[in-house]
Each structure stands twice: as structure tokens, then as C-alpha cells.
N, C-alpha and C positions, 0 to 999 in steps of 0.2 A: 697713478691717475689715469682715468679713462679719457684720453684726449679726444677720441672720436665722439664720445658722448658730449663732452663740453663744446667741441666745435660744431656739432650738429645742433645742439641747443642754441648756441649763439647765432648760428646761421638761420635758425627759425625765429630769431628775435625774442627768445625767452630769457628771463633771468632765472636764477636758481629758485628764488622765492615764487615766481610765477609758476614754474614747473611743479614745485611742491604743492602749491595751492590747487592747481588743476588736477593733480594726482591724489589729493586728499591726505598727504603725508606732511610731516614737519619739514621745514627748510633745512634743519640740521641733518635729518635722516637722508634727504635728497643729496646734500653736500657730501655725506659719507659714501653714498653710492657713487657719485661722480668722482670722488677722490680715490675710489677703489678700496676703501676700508670695509664697506659692507656690500653684500651682493643682494640684489632684489630677487624675490621668488619669481617664478616664470610668469605668473599673472601680472605682476607689477612691471616686469621687463617688457611684456607685451603692451601694456598701457603706455609706458614711456615711449616705446617705439612707435605706437600708433599716433601719439601726440606729435611726435617729430616726423611722422610720415616716412619711416624707414623700417627695415626688418630688425627684430631683436638681435639677431646674430651680427648684424653690421655694427652695432654699438656695444655689444657685450661679448665680443669674440674672445675676451680674456678669461671668461668663466670656464672652468675646467669642464670639458666635454659638454658644454651648454646644449648644443644641438643634439648630440648623441643621447644624452640623458632623457631628453624629451621624446625621442623615438623609442626608447626602451620601455616607456610606461605602457603602451598598448600591448607589447609583447609580454610584459610582466603580468598584466591583467589577464591575458589569455592563459598564461601558465597557471595562475591562481585558480581560474575557472576549471581548468583541466584537473588540477589537484583536488578541488572540491568534488568534482564528478567522480574521481577515483575513490575518494574517501566515502562517498555515499554508496558506491557499489560494494565496497568492502563491508561497510556497516550493514547494508541490506543482506549480504551473503552471510555474515556472522549471525544476524538476527534469524535468518531462515534455518541455519545450522542449529542454533540453540532451540528453536521452536520444534524442530524434528526430534531433538534429544529428549524433550519433555514429553 
């Protein structure tokens, strides 16, 4: 169970049903998140944290590498862009080579 999430929710005066309603999810799904059975995606975790006026990390610290995984996304995007650039250069080089051969 995510005690910090439950305590924060209760401290803000929300019931599980109210949280689910505010978030646009079912009460049962919210209950699964709070009980630690299901993990929210980052967007939903942010919305929960915003509603409770805390950081996502403070209530979802138990998610594996939660914060680290979010930081890796921009680096992964940069790497993908670099790979695309390299592939285009190779493709252009191959195209020029084939053009000269004909």
C-alpha cells in the first residue's frame, strides 16, 4: 500500500471516490493505485500530485526508478535524433555512390 498517497489524500480531505472523480478514472482503478496493485503512468501521477499539491516523487517513491526514468526520456529522444541524422547521411552517401556508378 502507498501509505504516503493515502495519508496525503486524507490530509487534503479527499475520499477515494472524490479523487477518482476529479481525475476522470474509476474509483476501483484509483483504489488499485493507492493499494500499490497498479502503477499510474507519469501523466496520471502528475495529475494526482497536482490535485494533492505535492510532487509526484513524494507520493510515488516506490515506483522503480520513477524519477530516473523520466529524466532518461529527453536523452533517449536526443539519441534517436542523432541516429536518424546518421542514417540520412548514410542514405545520402549510398545514393550519391549509386548515382555515380550509373
